[in-house]
C-alpha positions in Angstrom: 44.0 20.1 -64.1 46.7 18.6 -66.4 50.1 17.6 -65.0 53.3 17.3 -67.0 56.3 15.8 -65.1 60.0 16.0 -65.8 62.8 14.1 -64.2 66.1 15.4 -62.8 67.7 15.3 -66.2 65.5 18.3 -67.2 65.9 20.4 -64.0 68.4 22.7 -65.8 65.6 23.8 -68.1 63.1 24.9 -65.4 63.8 28.6 -65.7 63.5 28.5 -69.5 60.2 26.6 -69.3 58.9 29.0 -66.6 59.8 32.0 -68.7 58.0 30.4 -71.7 54.9 30.0 -69.6 55.0 33.6 -68.4 55.3 34.8 -72.0 52.9 32.5 -73.7 50.1 31.8 -71.2 48.0 34.7 -70.0 46.9 34.8 -66.4 48.5 34.2 -63.1 51.1 31.4 -62.6 54.2 30.5 -60.8 55.8 28.3 -58.2 53.7 26.3 -55.7 54.9 24.1 -52.9 52.3 21.4 -53.6 49.3 20.7 -55.9 48.0 24.1 -56.9 44.5 23.0 -55.9 42.1 25.9 -56.2 42.2 27.5 -59.6 39.6 30.2 -58.6 42.3 32.8 -58.1 42.8 33.1 -61.8 45.8 30.8 -61.8 46.4 29.3 -65.3 49.5 27.4 -64.6 51.8 26.4 -61.8 55.1 24.6 -61.2 56.5 22.6 -58.3 59.8 20.8 -57.9 61.0 18.3 -55.4 64.4 16.7 -55.3 65.0 17.8 -58.9 61.8 16.3 -60.2 59.5 19.1 -61.6 55.8 19.1 -62.3 54.0 21.7 -64.4 50.2 22.1 -63.8 47.8 23.6 -66.3 44.2 24.6 -65.8 43.4 24.6 -69.5 43.9 21.8 -72.0 45.0 24.2 -74.7 47.8 25.6 -72.5 49.0 22.1 -71.6 49.0 21.1 -75.3 51.0 24.2 -76.3 53.5 23.5 -73.5 53.7 19.8 -74.4 54.4 20.5 -78.1 57.2 22.9 -77.1 58.9 21.0 -74.3 58.4 17.3 -74.8 
């Protein structure tokens, strides 16, 4: 699992980044309340946020690389 973290200064972009994931990464993804843990359900990506700090999780290196190139 690959984690990409953003601070409070990027919180306003969460919805845009989530929509990008929904459009560009096939498979199930979305909000989780903690580490997404088990990827057996077909989850390809996940996002969690706590106190304005946001973490995106990716099951595949390729998806994480595409996301990183776009958003960092």
